N, C-alpha and C positions, 0 to 999 in steps of 0.2 A: 723325901724322908729316907734316911738310912735304915736298912733292914739288917739288924745285928745278927740274925741268923745266917745271912750270906757271909758276913765276916768270919763267924765262928766255923762255918762249913769250909770256907776257903782255906783258913789256917789249919784246920784238922787235916784236910785232904792234902795240903802241901807237905805236912809232916808225915803223913801216913800214905805216901804215893804207892807203896807196894801193895796196899789193900784196895786199890782202884782197879776197875776193869780196864782192859786195853783200849776200849772205846773212849772211856773218860780220860785216860791218859793222853790219847791222841787229840781229843778235843782241847784239853789244856795246852798242849804243845802248839797246836795250831793257833790258839788265842794268843799265846805268848809271842809267837812269830809275828802276828798281826801287830801286837802292841810294840814290839821292837822296831817296826817300820813306821810307827805313827809319830806325827810331829808333836803330840801331847804327852809322850812318855818323858818323864823326868828321872834322871839317874842322879841320885845323891850319894854322899859318902856312906851313910848308914841305911839307906832305903832307896827303893824305886817306886814311883807311883805315877798315877794318871793325873795330869794337870787339870782335866775337866771335872772329874768326880772325886779326886783325892784318895782313891782306893790304892792300897798297896799292891804291888805286882811282885812276884807272880800270884800271890794269894787270891786276888780277884779272879784270875783265870781258872782257878780250881774250885769255884763254887758253881753248882750246876742247877740252881733254882731258876725258874723262869723270869724271876724278878731281877736276876743278876745279868745285866746287859752292858754292852759297850755304849757309852753315851753318844758315839758317833755312828752306832749301828754297823760297825766294821766286822764284827764276828759273824762267821757263817752259822754257827750253832750256838 
């Protein structure tokens, strides 16, 4: 089941990166790098998403709730 709060948090943090701690920015950057190397990342004309969960990238990488995980468990944090 999709947790809408993860989506809202990810979009908000993507827009408001300057308000994030350096630790959270680093976590998101590490996640994005992992996604960029993943075979399930799809790059479209208007969006980039995960082929497994359908989440938009990089927005998914900016949600820090414990319920927000990589479907392949590739994220370290």
